[in-house]
C-alpha positions, -999 to 999 in steps of 0.1 A, spaced: 244 562 577 220 589 567 227 625 577 199 635 601 191 673 603 185 670 640 219 655 646 242 674 622 258 708 617 271 726 586 306 742 585 314 764 555 352 764 553 371 795 541 348 807 513 366 840 512 367 866 484 404 865 474 408 828 479 376 820 460 388 840 430 417 815 425 396 783 430 385 763 400 348 768 395 348 790 427 315 806 418 298 772 417 314 762 450 301 794 467 266 788 451 264 753 464 276 764 499 248 790 499 222 764 489 234 742 518 233 772 542 197 781 531 186 745 535 202 743 569 184 774 580 150 760 568 156 727 586 171 740 619 207 728 612 233 749 630 257 767 605 291 783 610 318 796 587 356 798 592 379 824 578 416 818 573 436 851 576 407 874 567 430 904 566 450 888 539 425 869 518 393 887 526 361 879 545 335 853 536 319 863 503 289 886 510 262 864 495 272 836 519 281 858 549 245 870 549 233 834 556 257 826 584 257 840 619 287 824 635 322 829 620 353 814 635 386 832 624 415 808 624 452 806 621 455 768 617 446 752 585 424 727 603 394 745 619 397 718 646 428 736 658 406 765 669 391 758 704 359 777 697 353 758 665 362 725 681 336 731 709 310 740 682 317 708 663 317 687 694 281 699 703 267 670 683 262 649 653 277 647 618 297 677 608 290 685 571 318 704 555 319 725 523 342 752 511 378 757 501 404 745 496 395 708 495 431 696 498 441 719 526 416 734 551 387 711 543 408 680 543 427 689 575 395 699 593 378 666 583 407 644 593 411 663 626 374 658 634 376 621 625 406 617 647 385 631 675 357 605 668 333 629 650 313 617 620 321 639 590 306 643 556 323 664 528 301 677 501 319 669 469 301 694 447 305 722 472 343 720 478 370 733 455 407 738 451 428 759 427 438 727 409 410 702 402 436 674 407 442 685 443 404 684 449 401 649 436 431 637 456 416 652 487 382 634 482 400 601 476 421 605 507 390 615 528 372 583 517 401 561 529 398 578 563 361 571 568 347 605 557 314 603 538 316 619 504 282 633 495 266 659 472 245 689 480 213 672 468 221 641 489 225 663 520 193 682 514 172 651 509 187 633 539 181 664 561 145 664 549 140 626 554 105 626 539 85 645 513 54 652 535 73 676 559 61 712 557 96 723 549 97 702 517 81 729 496 106 755 508 136 732 502 125 720 468 134 752 450 169 749 464 172 714 450 159 726 416 184 754 416 212 729 416 207 720 380 230 697 361 267 698 365 280 714 334 318 714 331 
C-alpha cells in the first residue's frame, strides 16, 4: 500500500548528538531524517521526535531539532511505551520511522506499533546502528513482521502522489539532494 501524506505521520527516533556520533554513517542518517522532516512540513505530515535519556546522550541534533516541534522524551526503548507518543501515533495512518538505533529503539517501536495494529514503514536509508550488521538484521526482522521497508525517495514521492501538485517544485530539491548512495 502506498504511503498517503494525508494519512501518515513521521517519527524521528533518537537522533541525538552523542548517540549519532557512534552510529555508522550517522551524518547521512541525520541528513536523510532532515530531508524527510522538511518534506513532511511541506506536505502537511505531522512530525515528532523522541529522545532516549537526553541528559546522558544529548538532545536531538540541532539541524534536525529546528525542523521538529513535538519531542517525546522516553525511558523505554520502544517509543510506544511512552503514553504521549502512543497517543500521537494512534491519531492516524501509517507511522513512518527513521533514526537510531535501527536494531534497538527503531525496531522495538516498529514492532510495538505493529502489535497495536498500526501500519508502519521504516526508512532504510534513514536508519542506522553502530554496527551495520545490526542495522541489516533489524531491517530483515522488521520485514518478517509486516513492516514496510522503504527509502527516503520512495516516501517523498508517495507523499506527493502526483507531479502536478504545487508542492512538487518545493519537494524536488529535497529529492535531488539525496544523491547516490556512496559507501
